[in-house]
C-alpha positions as CSV (number, residue, x, y, z in Angstrom):
1,X,15.7,103.5,-31.6
2,X,14.4,103.6,-35.2
3,X,10.9,102.4,-35.5
4,X,8.2,102.8,-38.3
5,X,4.9,101.7,-36.8
6,X,2.5,99.9,-39.2
7,X,-0.5,102.3,-38.8
8,X,0.8,105.8,-38.4
9,X,0.6,109.0,-40.4
10,X,2.5,112.3,-40.5
11,X,3.5,114.2,-38.6
12,X,4.3,111.3,-36.2
13,X,5.1,108.5,-38.7
14,X,8.4,107.5,-37.2
15,X,9.4,106.8,-33.6
16,X,12.9,107.5,-32.4
17,X,12.3,107.2,-28.6
18,X,11.2,104.5,-26.2
19,X,8.2,106.7,-25.2
20,X,7.1,107.1,-28.8
21,X,7.2,103.3,-29.4
22,X,5.4,102.6,-26.2
23,X,2.7,105.2,-27.1
24,X,2.1,103.4,-30.4
25,X,1.5,100.0,-28.7
26,X,-0.5,101.0,-25.6
27,X,-1.7,104.6,-26.3
28,X,-2.6,107.0,-23.6
29,X,0.2,109.5,-24.2
30,X,-0.8,113.1,-24.9
31,X,2.4,113.6,-26.9
32,X,1.0,111.1,-29.4
33,X,-2.7,111.9,-29.6
34,X,-3.4,109.7,-32.7
35,X,-2.1,106.5,-31.0
36,X,-4.9,104.4,-29.6
37,X,-2.9,101.3,-28.6
38,X,-2.1,99.0,-31.5
39,X,-1.4,96.1,-29.2
40,X,-4.7,96.5,-27.4
41,X,-6.8,96.0,-30.6
42,X,-8.5,92.6,-31.2
43,X,-6.8,91.6,-34.4
44,X,-8.4,88.7,-36.2
45,X,-6.0,88.0,-39.0
46,X,-2.5,89.1,-40.1
47,X,-1.0,88.5,-43.6
48,X,2.6,89.4,-44.5
49,X,3.7,89.8,-48.1
50,X,7.5,90.2,-48.2
51,X,8.9,92.0,-51.2
52,X,12.5,91.1,-50.2
53,X,14.5,89.4,-47.5
54,X,18.1,90.3,-46.8
55,X,20.2,88.0,-44.6
56,X,23.6,88.9,-43.4
57,X,25.2,86.6,-40.8
58,X,22.6,86.1,-38.0
59,X,20.5,89.2,-38.9
60,X,17.6,89.3,-41.3
61,X,15.9,92.4,-42.7
62,X,12.6,92.3,-44.6
63,X,10.6,94.8,-46.6
64,X,7.0,94.3,-47.6
65,X,3.4,94.9,-46.7
66,X,1.4,93.8,-43.7
67,X,-2.4,93.4,-44.1
68,X,-4.3,93.1,-40.8
69,X,-8.0,92.6,-40.1
70,X,-9.7,93.6,-36.9
71,X,-12.7,92.0,-35.3
72,X,-15.0,94.5,-37.0
73,X,-13.8,93.2,-40.4
74,X,-11.9,96.5,-41.0
75,X,-8.9,95.9,-43.2
76,X,-5.7,97.9,-42.7
77,X,-2.6,97.9,-44.8
78,X,0.8,98.9,-43.4
């Protein structure tokens, strides 16, 4: 697994295991103390700005920015 979560910081920026990815989305893993559960937050708005899209056969890869707004009007950029 190769996964770069939207809202992570060093030293646990990247996830290379199922446990690491799960911790990002649902939290409650002492091995990842900064993870609070991305999927559990009440997101209000999501905006995606692609810088590029690469299509090869039936696979597409994108690179860009994601701007998300939570219910408290906090803006996050990933």
